[in-house]
PLY file of the C-alpha trace (Angstrom):
ply
format ascii 1.0
element vertex 309
property float x
property float y
property float z
element edge 308
property int vertex1
property int vertex2
end_header
91.97 82.55 21.88
93.08 81.08 24.12
96.11 81.35 26.32
98.30 78.50 26.72
101.11 78.16 29.30
105.11 77.80 28.51
106.80 74.75 29.81
110.48 74.82 28.58
113.98 75.29 28.43
114.89 79.47 28.11
116.89 82.15 29.67
115.23 82.53 33.28
118.46 82.48 35.68
117.30 84.80 38.43
114.16 83.09 38.86
115.29 79.31 38.17
118.23 80.49 41.01
116.02 81.39 43.47
113.53 78.34 42.99
116.70 76.16 43.42
117.43 77.85 46.88
114.06 77.86 48.14
114.09 74.21 47.86
110.49 72.28 48.64
109.10 75.13 49.61
109.56 77.30 46.27
106.85 79.03 43.85
106.27 78.35 40.23
109.15 79.95 38.51
106.00 82.16 37.14
105.37 83.34 39.92
108.82 84.46 41.11
109.46 85.91 37.42
105.88 87.95 37.39
106.55 89.19 41.16
110.07 90.79 40.03
107.49 93.41 37.92
109.63 91.86 34.80
106.94 91.40 32.60
105.02 94.96 32.63
107.15 96.85 29.77
109.38 97.56 27.67
112.47 99.31 27.05
114.67 101.02 24.53
118.29 101.38 26.26
119.95 104.81 24.79
117.38 104.03 21.60
119.29 101.38 20.49
119.57 98.47 22.91
115.92 96.41 23.58
114.74 94.69 26.14
110.89 93.10 26.51
111.36 94.35 30.55
110.06 97.79 32.13
111.63 101.01 31.26
114.43 101.42 33.90
113.95 98.00 35.60
116.60 95.62 35.99
116.65 92.58 38.09
118.18 93.34 40.56
115.63 96.61 40.90
112.96 93.70 41.53
114.56 91.21 43.83
114.15 92.38 47.51
110.33 93.27 46.51
109.81 90.28 44.86
111.51 88.08 48.21
108.99 90.36 50.28
106.03 89.52 47.95
106.65 85.67 47.96
107.39 85.05 51.76
110.83 85.23 52.04
114.00 87.31 53.27
117.98 86.41 52.10
121.39 88.38 53.44
123.24 90.89 50.31
126.49 90.24 51.15
129.21 92.28 48.62
132.67 92.08 48.75
135.40 94.68 47.72
138.01 92.34 46.10
138.08 88.74 44.71
140.30 87.86 47.91
137.43 88.95 50.29
134.52 87.53 47.91
136.10 84.07 47.71
136.75 83.82 51.81
132.87 85.00 51.70
131.63 82.53 49.78
133.41 79.78 51.84
131.91 80.95 54.93
128.45 81.10 53.46
128.75 77.45 51.57
129.03 75.88 55.28
125.10 76.90 55.41
124.29 76.00 52.47
124.02 76.66 48.11
124.78 80.20 47.74
122.63 82.23 45.11
125.67 84.48 42.89
125.24 86.82 40.80
125.26 88.75 38.32
128.06 87.41 36.36
129.18 87.92 32.83
128.40 84.72 31.21
131.02 85.26 28.60
133.20 84.52 31.15
131.46 81.13 31.89
134.01 78.53 29.95
131.68 75.60 30.84
129.06 77.21 28.26
130.60 76.32 24.75
131.26 79.14 22.39
132.23 81.95 25.87
135.21 82.83 25.68
135.40 86.16 26.33
133.64 88.95 28.58
130.00 90.13 26.87
128.34 91.97 29.35
125.44 89.97 29.48
124.42 89.21 32.99
123.78 86.06 34.46
123.39 83.85 37.95
123.45 80.75 39.13
124.18 78.75 42.22
127.03 78.15 43.98
127.33 74.46 45.78
130.97 74.15 46.69
134.33 75.52 46.04
138.14 74.69 46.80
141.26 75.73 45.60
140.89 75.10 42.45
137.61 75.33 40.72
133.58 75.98 41.94
131.07 73.78 41.18
127.69 74.77 40.67
124.04 74.48 39.32
124.29 76.80 36.54
119.96 77.37 34.71
121.16 78.20 31.54
121.20 74.11 30.97
124.31 73.00 33.16
123.86 71.19 36.37
126.67 70.51 38.31
128.54 72.61 36.42
132.54 72.96 37.49
134.73 76.44 36.52
138.07 77.04 37.66
138.00 79.16 40.44
140.22 82.19 38.79
137.62 82.02 36.12
134.56 81.90 38.24
136.17 85.13 40.22
136.62 86.93 37.15
133.04 86.42 35.65
131.91 87.78 39.49
134.12 91.17 38.69
131.10 91.61 36.10
133.78 94.65 34.72
131.42 95.27 31.36
127.79 93.98 32.68
126.27 97.23 32.94
124.69 96.58 36.05
124.65 95.31 39.54
128.28 95.37 41.80
131.10 92.78 41.60
131.40 90.16 43.66
127.40 89.92 45.24
126.02 87.25 46.57
122.65 85.98 48.79
122.90 83.88 51.18
120.44 82.64 54.76
117.34 82.55 52.41
114.44 82.19 55.25
110.66 82.09 54.36
109.13 84.64 56.85
105.29 83.59 55.93
103.51 81.18 53.85
101.95 83.17 51.51
99.81 81.25 48.19
100.60 81.72 44.25
97.89 83.25 44.49
98.04 85.56 47.11
101.65 86.50 45.94
100.30 87.49 42.42
97.70 89.72 43.85
100.47 91.25 45.93
102.73 92.14 42.47
100.37 93.78 40.94
100.81 97.56 42.29
104.55 96.69 41.21
103.14 95.90 38.09
101.38 98.62 37.66
104.58 100.87 39.26
106.40 99.56 36.25
104.15 99.93 33.11
103.59 103.30 34.35
107.71 104.03 33.69
107.67 105.64 37.36
111.76 104.83 37.08
114.41 104.69 35.35
115.77 108.09 36.35
119.07 107.23 35.42
118.54 105.79 31.95
120.91 106.83 29.32
119.97 110.09 26.91
117.34 108.86 23.77
115.97 105.83 25.98
112.58 104.94 25.67
109.75 103.02 27.23
106.59 100.75 26.05
105.09 102.01 23.23
108.09 104.82 22.14
110.23 101.38 22.56
108.54 98.95 20.22
107.82 101.46 17.69
111.53 102.86 17.26
112.86 99.41 17.52
110.84 98.69 14.41
112.07 101.54 12.79
115.27 99.74 13.80
114.32 96.29 12.74
113.53 97.26 9.28
116.40 99.50 8.52
118.38 96.44 9.53
120.27 98.41 12.41
118.95 96.52 15.21
120.90 94.23 17.64
119.76 91.05 15.94
121.83 88.27 17.97
120.86 90.00 21.22
116.80 89.93 19.84
117.44 86.10 18.36
119.46 84.68 20.97
117.96 86.41 24.35
115.67 89.28 24.27
112.71 87.69 21.97
113.31 84.43 23.83
112.92 85.38 27.48
110.86 88.14 26.69
107.86 85.73 25.08
108.41 83.98 28.28
107.97 85.91 30.94
105.24 87.69 29.34
103.34 84.10 28.88
103.88 83.89 32.17
102.07 87.01 33.81
99.33 86.35 31.52
99.08 82.88 33.40
99.12 84.10 36.44
96.93 87.33 35.68
94.23 84.97 34.81
94.96 82.62 38.39
93.66 85.79 40.03
90.84 87.14 37.71
92.13 89.63 35.60
90.73 88.49 32.39
91.43 91.41 30.15
94.72 91.87 32.04
95.81 88.08 31.02
94.20 88.37 27.63
96.20 91.72 26.58
99.37 90.22 27.86
98.88 87.14 25.82
98.80 89.07 23.23
101.91 90.92 23.47
103.34 87.20 24.53
102.43 86.03 20.95
103.30 89.12 19.42
107.13 88.67 20.44
107.55 85.19 19.88
106.24 85.62 16.34
109.43 88.00 15.92
111.63 84.98 16.26
111.38 83.25 13.17
111.46 86.62 10.78
114.12 88.11 12.48
116.25 84.70 11.97
115.32 84.15 8.47
115.75 87.95 7.50
111.99 89.10 7.02
112.63 92.32 8.65
109.34 93.91 7.65
107.07 91.35 9.29
109.29 91.65 12.34
108.60 95.26 12.34
105.11 94.80 12.03
104.75 92.92 15.06
106.60 95.84 17.30
104.22 98.09 15.73
101.43 96.02 16.85
102.95 95.11 20.04
103.25 99.41 20.59
99.83 100.56 21.76
99.29 96.92 24.22
101.28 98.89 27.18
98.88 101.61 27.30
95.79 98.88 27.14
97.50 96.99 29.62
97.88 99.75 31.96
94.25 100.57 31.56
93.22 97.15 32.47
95.20 96.47 35.50
93.31 97.24 39.08
94.90 100.76 40.41
97.01 100.39 43.53
95.23 100.82 46.62
95.67 104.60 48.34
97.91 104.76 51.52
0 1
1 2
2 3
3 4
4 5
5 6
6 7
7 8
8 9
9 10
10 11
11 12
12 13
13 14
14 15
15 16
16 17
17 18
18 19
19 20
20 21
21 22
22 23
23 24
24 25
25 26
26 27
27 28
28 29
29 30
30 31
31 32
32 33
33 34
34 35
35 36
36 37
37 38
38 39
39 40
40 41
41 42
42 43
43 44
44 45
45 46
46 47
47 48
48 49
49 50
50 51
51 52
52 53
53 54
54 55
55 56
56 57
57 58
58 59
59 60
60 61
61 62
62 63
63 64
64 65
65 66
66 67
67 68
68 69
69 70
70 71
71 72
72 73
73 74
74 75
75 76
76 77
77 78
78 79
79 80
80 81
81 82
82 83
83 84
84 85
85 86
86 87
87 88
88 89
89 90
90 91
91 92
92 93
93 94
94 95
95 96
96 97
97 98
98 99
99 100
100 101
101 102
102 103
103 104
104 105
105 106
106 107
107 108
108 109
109 110
110 111
111 112
112 113
113 114
114 115
115 116
116 117
117 118
118 119
119 120
120 121
121 122
122 123
123 124
124 125
125 126
126 127
127 128
128 129
129 130
130 131
131 132
132 133
133 134
134 135
135 136
136 137
137 138
138 139
139 140
140 141
141 142
142 143
143 144
144 145
145 146
146 147
147 148
148 149
149 150
150 151
151 152
152 153
153 154
154 155
155 156
156 157
157 158
158 159
159 160
160 161
161 162
162 163
163 164
164 165
165 166
166 167
167 168
168 169
169 170
170 171
171 172
172 173
173 174
174 175
175 176
176 177
177 178
178 179
179 180
180 181
181 182
182 183
183 184
184 185
185 186
186 187
187 188
188 189
189 190
190 191
191 192
192 193
193 194
194 195
195 196
196 197
197 198
198 199
199 200
200 201
201 202
202 203
203 204
204 205
205 206
206 207
207 208
208 209
209 210
210 211
211 212
212 213
213 214
214 215
215 216
216 217
217 218
218 219
219 220
220 221
221 222
222 223
223 224
224 225
225 226
226 227
227 228
228 229
229 230
230 231
231 232
232 233
233 234
234 235
235 236
236 237
237 238
238 239
239 240
240 241
241 242
242 243
243 244
244 245
245 246
246 247
247 248
248 249
249 250
250 251
251 252
252 253
253 254
254 255
255 256
256 257
257 258
258 259
259 260
260 261
261 262
262 263
263 264
264 265
265 266
266 267
267 268
268 269
269 270
270 271
271 272
272 273
273 274
274 275
275 276
276 277
277 278
278 279
279 280
280 281
281 282
282 283
283 284
284 285
285 286
286 287
287 288
288 289
289 290
290 291
291 292
292 293
293 294
294 295
295 296
296 297
297 298
298 299
299 300
300 301
301 302
302 303
303 304
304 305
305 306
306 307
307 308
């Protein structure tokens, strides 16, 4: 079984946004994603909402560590209200595009079918703002998208997104060290081990599960028809299979052949769920999840232990 890297569209909003603001010196999005720790684990939040990312992890949990690993820094700016956010955004744009998020994707009304808040987190790069509209690169497939200013501010308020703070932006992206992609991947391995070991998640809701237990429990939900169908087929399976396939590519680049093989197997199993879930073959999707469950412990065993301080 040979790992074959994926290149194409998909919900990779923060990695693509980081790549845009890094500019010509940007590492690949596969390396950015791997550096966040996002590919290493699974969580079932509250026992019902699945993500193929680590237990207790959110994108914001991985950003600062990933930037430092890649040799970059930025300044995080948060505003107390919409007026302050707009003022800070205008000032920041003098020095170049601004990375903004999370925002609520359901309020990005330039995207077809988005008519109200849905709690789905998203990240964009703001290019210009005037008294009427925001001009942005939306990495969900909408370059140079415009949005009425008030709609953007409403989305940026993230009233239904369950992590992060409203009106958050990052500016002043600076490369402080030249770090090769291979070195960045190597430096990311302790982060992978940390998350795969389920050392985070102290504030997780009751009933939350991680890794193999999450996969087994989700399999039961799928088989009973009690799974969040739209969330899985439109987002979680797509991004899960991609980020884990990217991790397999990265692990192979640093010689972690067995770990790469296991992550490739994980990506294949997650990706194989898409068609069964869409057509209603729930047993086949559940079988894939049950096959996925033991791979998390296998992957942890295949990764090298972090150096002791």
